[in-house]
C-alpha positions as semicolon CSV with decimal commas, in nm:
position;residue;x (nm);y (nm);z (nm)
1;M;11,373;14,215;9,943
2;T;11,041;14,358;9,800
3;L;10,897;14,285;9,494
4;V;10,957;14,473;9,200
5;I;10,690;14,605;9,010
6;R;10,663;14,766;8,665
7;E;10,417;15,027;8,564
8;R;10,084;15,044;8,730
9;R;9,935;14,890;8,398
10;H;10,160;14,619;8,432
11;K;10,008;14,432;8,763
12;Q;9,668;14,413;8,733
13;A;9,568;14,067;8,898
14;L;9,361;13,807;8,720
15;R;9,172;13,776;9,014
16;L;9,074;13,399;9,046
17;S;8,717;13,254;9,222
18;L;8,764;12,954;9,293
19;P;8,474;12,677;9,227
20;K;8,396;12,435;9,523
21;T;8,439;12,054;9,427
22;P;8,144;11,932;9,209
23;S;7,894;11,746;9,435
24;N;7,905;11,413;9,204
25;P;8,174;11,448;8,988
26;S;8,226;11,176;8,715
27;H;8,436;10,869;8,822
28;S;8,408;10,689;8,493
29;D;8,732;10,643;8,239
30;F;8,574;10,905;8,016
31;P;8,343;11,164;8,196
32;N;8,151;11,429;8,042
33;Q;8,359;11,680;7,890
34;I;8,422;12,055;7,928
35;H;8,570;12,305;7,767
36;V;8,852;12,541;7,908
37;P;8,968;12,854;7,678
38;A;9,338;12,808;7,555
39;V;9,326;13,210;7,643
40;L;9,280;13,416;7,965
41;S;8,953;13,656;7,969
42;S;9,050;14,049;8,035
43;P;9,208;14,084;8,403
44;S;8,914;14,275;8,542
45;S;8,642;13,959;8,451
46;H;8,791;13,739;8,709
47;V;8,692;13,869;9,082
48;D;8,835;13,670;9,429
49;S;8,558;13,702;9,699
50;S;8,790;13,476;9,955
51;P;8,875;13,679;10,257
52;G;9,265;13,799;10,266
53;I;9,277;13,847;9,871
54;I;9,597;13,951;9,693
55;K;9,463;14,268;9,508
56;D;9,798;14,386;9,454
57;L;10,191;14,243;9,372
58;S;10,305;14,484;9,614
59;D;10,146;14,348;9,869
60;L;10,403;14,065;9,920
61;K;10,767;14,029;10,015
62;K;10,991;13,807;9,884
63;L;11,183;13,646;10,145
64;S;11,362;13,357;10,002
65;V;11,355;13,092;9,649
66;L;11,198;12,772;9,700
67;G;11,301;12,679;9,343
68;H;11,382;12,728;8,990
69;G;11,250;12,551;8,624
70;N;11,041;12,562;8,359
71;G;11,145;12,930;8,275
72;G;11,037;13,048;8,598
73;T;11,137;13,051;8,963
74;V;10,917;12,995;9,284
75;Y;10,950;13,290;9,606
76;K;10,818;13,257;9,945
77;V;10,616;13,578;10,008
78;Y;10,496;13,738;10,298
79;H;10,151;13,930;10,242
80;K;10,171;14,254;10,448
81;N;9,824;14,304;10,524
82;T;9,681;13,939;10,615
83;R;10,022;13,839;10,814
84;S;10,041;13,520;10,609
85;F;10,249;13,322;10,392
86;Y;10,213;13,200;10,036
87;A;10,450;13,060;9,698
88;L;10,487;13,333;9,456
89;K;10,543;13,157;9,112
90;V;10,691;13,375;8,832
91;L;10,702;13,288;8,460
92;R;10,936;13,483;8,279
93;L;10,826;13,544;7,932
94;N;11,020;13,819;7,769
95;E;11,287;13,572;7,594
96;N;10,990;13,267;7,513
97;G;10,686;13,475;7,422
98;L;10,434;13,240;7,309
99;G;10,607;12,968;7,335
100;I;10,546;12,987;7,738
101;R;10,264;13,211;7,689
102;Q;9,981;12,965;7,561
103;P;10,077;12,691;7,826
104;A;10,091;12,932;8,151
105;T;9,709;13,056;8,075
106;L;9,561;12,742;8,026
107;E;9,772;12,679;8,343
108;A;9,576;12,954;8,483
109;E;9,223;12,846;8,345
110;I;9,296;12,490;8,513
111;L;9,360;12,635;8,846
112;K;9,093;12,883;8,867
113;R;8,887;12,577;8,843
114;V;8,983;12,346;9,106
115;D;8,904;12,311;9,435
116;S;9,004;12,026;9,614
117;P;9,217;11,974;9,978
118;Y;9,408;11,756;9,758
119;I;9,513;12,006;9,519
120;V;9,782;12,316;9,579
121;R;9,566;12,610;9,612
122;C;9,608;12,922;9,338
123;H;9,513;13,241;9,545
124;A;9,572;13,499;9,226
125;V;9,743;13,540;8,890
126;F;9,896;13,871;8,812
127;D;9,982;13,889;8,415
128;S;10,194;14,200;8,331
129;G;10,187;14,030;7,907
130;N;9,799;14,122;7,922
131;C;9,830;14,497;8,002
132;N;10,132;14,513;7,778
133;N;10,055;14,778;7,475
134;D;10,364;14,741;7,247
135;G;10,201;14,449;7,096
136;D;10,514;14,171;7,188
137;N;10,430;13,885;7,416
138;G;10,676;13,931;7,681
139;G;10,576;14,050;8,092
140;D;10,585;13,785;8,328
141;I;10,252;13,583;8,474
142;S;10,252;13,524;8,870
143;F;10,079;13,281;9,057
144;V;9,996;13,308;9,395
145;M;10,022;12,967;9,546
146;E;9,942;12,813;9,897
147;Y;10,270;12,796;10,073
148;M;10,371;12,413;10,175
149;E;10,565;12,439;10,451
150;G;10,691;12,050;10,439
151;G;10,873;12,151;10,079
152;S;10,788;11,864;9,817
153;L;10,816;11,462;9,845
154;H;11,149;11,500;9,635
155;D;11,300;11,690;9,976
156;V;11,185;11,459;10,201
157;L;11,280;11,168;9,981
158;R;11,707;11,321;9,991
159;E;11,666;11,362;10,333
160;H;11,545;11,039;10,419
161;H;11,608;10,859;10,121
162;R;11,317;10,555;10,186
163;L;10,930;10,562;10,304
164;S;10,779;10,295;10,517
165;E;10,495;10,140;10,372
166;E;10,251;10,302;10,624
167;V;10,323;10,642;10,475
168;I;10,307;10,563;10,138
169;S;9,993;10,376;10,168
170;V;9,883;10,763;10,278
171;L;10,061;10,917;10,011
172;A;9,905;10,684;9,747
173;W;9,559;10,712;9,862
174;R;9,583;11,150;9,887
175;V;9,764;11,165;9,575
176;L;9,455;10,927;9,414
177;E;9,224;11,131;9,584
178;G;9,327;11,431;9,393
179;L;9,333;11,254;9,031
180;Q;9,002;11,105;9,121
181;Y;8,917;11,480;9,118
182;L;9,110;11,604;8,849
183;H;8,953;11,327;8,632
184;G;8,663;11,376;8,674
185;M;8,669;11,783;8,526
186;N;8,858;11,568;8,163
187;I;9,206;11,746;8,364
188;V;9,527;11,551;8,294
189;H;9,793;11,659;8,510
190;R;10,046;11,482;8,272
191;D;10,376;11,512;8,548
192;I;10,330;11,311;8,877
193;K;10,647;11,294;8,991
194;P;10,842;11,363;9,359
195;S;10,880;11,722;9,308
196;N;10,500;11,822;9,189
197;L;10,359;11,671;9,537
198;L;10,402;11,885;9,795
199;V;10,330;11,871;10,191
200;N;10,188;12,117;10,434
201;D;10,239;12,202;10,795
202;R;9,913;11,932;10,884
203;L;10,122;11,706;10,709
204;E;9,893;11,698;10,370
205;V;9,993;11,642;10,070
206;K;9,871;11,772;9,771
207;I;9,949;11,763;9,355
208;A;10,071;12,094;9,247
209;D;10,198;12,247;8,908
210;F;10,012;12,223;8,599
211;G;10,210;12,353;8,376
212;V;10,194;12,033;8,131
213;S;9,856;11,958;8,219
214;H;9,619;11,890;7,968
215;V;9,155;11,907;7,952
216;V;9,076;11,609;7,688
217;E;8,849;11,713;7,453
218;G;8,856;11,403;7,248
219;R;9,128;11,237;7,052
220;F;9,501;11,245;7,211
221;E;9,690;11,577;7,022
222;G;10,017;11,408;6,894
223;N;10,161;11,711;6,933
224;D;10,129;11,663;7,303
225;Y;10,343;11,349;7,366
226;D;10,666;11,461;7,506
227;A;10,513;11,686;7,724
228;G;10,616;11,634;8,117
229;T;10,933;11,445;8,222
230;C;11,020;11,150;8,058
231;A;11,131;10,910;8,357
232;Y;10,770;10,959;8,460
233;M;10,608;10,890;8,132
234;S;10,371;10,580;8,043
235;P;10,477;10,389;7,767
236;E;10,192;10,468;7,545
237;R;10,360;10,861;7,571
238;V;10,710;10,769;7,525
239;D;10,631;10,458;7,282
240;P;10,290;10,560;7,118
241;E;10,317;10,384;6,755
242;R;10,404;10,033;6,991
243;W;10,209;10,069;7,270
244;G;9,860;10,266;7,126
245;G;9,897;10,577;7,234
246;E;9,702;10,750;6,952
247;N;9,369;10,604;7,076
248;A;9,531;10,588;7,506
249;N;9,274;10,648;7,762
250;E;9,513;10,939;7,881
251;F;9,420;10,959;8,293
252;A;9,597;10,611;8,293
253;G;9,922;10,790;8,204
254;D;9,893;10,947;8,530
255;V;9,849;10,631;8,711
256;W;10,146;10,485;8,559
257;S;10,369;10,831;8,679
258;M;10,198;10,784;9,050
259;G;10,331;10,363;9,000
260;V;10,670;10,465;8,991
261;V;10,650;10,729;9,206
262;M;10,510;10,507;9,528
263;L;10,805;10,254;9,389
264;E;11,041;10,495;9,456
265;C;10,944;10,599;9,769
266;L;10,997;10,279;9,898
267;L;11,393;10,200;9,742
268;G;11,462;10,541;9,811
269;C;11,571;10,575;9,399
270;F;11,442;10,618;9,074
271;P;11,324;10,227;9,034
272;L;11,345;10,162;8,687
273;I;11,680;10,190;8,581
274;G;12,002;9,963;8,748
275;P;12,236;10,135;9,012
276;G;12,504;10,298;8,801
277;Q;12,243;10,352;8,491
278;R;12,270;10,774;8,389
279;P;11,869;10,844;8,332
280;D;11,960;10,931;7,954
281;W;11,700;10,960;7,685
282;A;11,786;10,668;7,519
283;T;11,830;10,443;7,874
284;L;11,460;10,547;8,016
285;I;11,316;10,438;7,645
286;C;11,417;10,053;7,661
287;A;11,349;10,065;8,050
288;I;10,950;10,198;7,976
289;C;10,871;10,012;7,681
290;F;11,090;9,715;7,642
291;G;11,184;9,669;8,015
292;E;11,109;9,298;8,141
293;K;10,936;9,192;8,415
294;L;10,950;9,429;8,746
295;E;11,152;9,322;9,006
296;M;11,024;9,401;9,343
297;P;11,202;9,443;9,664
298;E;11,182;9,128;9,870
299;K;11,077;9,261;10,173
300;A;10,748;9,485;10,039
301;S;10,430;9,323;10,131
302;P;10,224;9,156;9,897
303;E;9,955;9,428;9,881
304;F;10,243;9,672;9,764
305;Q;10,337;9,423;9,491
306;N;10,006;9,405;9,348
307;F;9,945;9,804;9,391
308;V;10,252;9,890;9,236
309;R;10,174;9,626;8,948
310;R;9,839;9,731;8,866
311;C;9,987;10,078;8,794
312;L;10,283;9,971;8,602
313;E;10,069;9,719;8,350
314;K;10,252;9,846;8,053
315;N;9,892;9,803;7,837
316;W;9,707;10,070;7,966
317;R;9,405;9,906;7,846
318;K;9,479;9,664;8,171
319;R;9,686;9,931;8,352
320;A;9,396;9,991;8,671
321;T;9,221;10,319;8,731
322;V;9,243;10,543;8,983
323;L;8,851;10,393;9,126
324;E;9,009;10,076;9,081
325;L;9,311;10,173;9,313
326;L;9,158;10,389;9,552
327;H;8,965;10,034;9,634
328;H;9,261;9,853;9,689
329;P;9,375;9,643;9,985
330;F;9,714;9,859;9,990
331;V;9,519;10,192;10,059
332;T;9,247;10,056;10,257
333;R;9,461;9,957;10,482
334;K;9,634;10,288;10,578
335;N;9,612;10,366;10,950
336;C;9,589;10,730;10,857
337;C;9,667;10,833;11,270
338;S;9,980;10,662;11,262
339;S;10,062;10,696;10,943
340;D;10,023;11,067;10,949
341;K;10,251;11,090;11,292
342;E;10,529;10,849;11,078
343;L;10,522;11,126;10,788
344;G;10,529;11,397;10,979
345;D;10,884;11,294;11,150
346;Y;11,017;11,213;10,798
347;V;10,885;11,582;10,748
348;L;10,988;11,792;11,057
349;G;11,255;11,546;11,178
350;G;11,614;11,685;11,186
351;R;11,473;12,017;11,061
């Protein structure tokens, strides 16, 4: 099925030139601030000089649907000129208008700035709405993304239920490297969860989906507390009054989310509620904000238990930083060769 294209004026590309990783990004808790505009410039102002540039949506052929969610659909597509595969994320704006366009344009601005082996790469953005002359906020925004052949960590867990500590150590290291890069650019992801951690054919795990991400420019914005997925939110985001969310270090929320994910990988199920409990809003609030001391699997190593406890410290002031966790024994003990092979068995085995 080929991709349906509107009139020529509706398919101009926002061709993004992705900068190199800063040579010395700040690793402090509050690095030097950067400014990301809330809206995109004109489509012609972004030029991607990389090989195999995707100049037009008509060059892409839809092959299958990879997923749905947040007002959009993700497709596996084939680029006819380069014979390469990509993931095409299409956000439908006709019904949602400005409510979707503002975060989508901010997501595009963030993707334009990031270039890291730990982040899923964006190759181009096509915005039909910017070329819409009828004055409404309709149209689509389409992101042409790196195709991750292994699917998501959510897919891996659904297939294999649990991962070994050796594999989790490598996963944690890659996610931490990605967060260190993002936080060094003042970008808070705010939605770290298994479905947003993708795996490619080289068994590399990368962070994806910046739809609710935030650029730190000062004081926490109270109207953004509920952005993201509740189950993976930190206490200061779920109950800012009790846990000091108004003055919180926003980067600490990503650390909490990653800790929940790593514990989920070992247990094979969401870790903060008991078996049979429904993950509704009230149950999650109680578990995240008022839950008793975290129960750890008996077979978990002391290093793993300490790593997770440092991530899931309810008081964000006492929670470990990304830099601290990168030097944690659980992460530094990893054996990349054997762990990568084992991760390959998880991702590719039985498929």
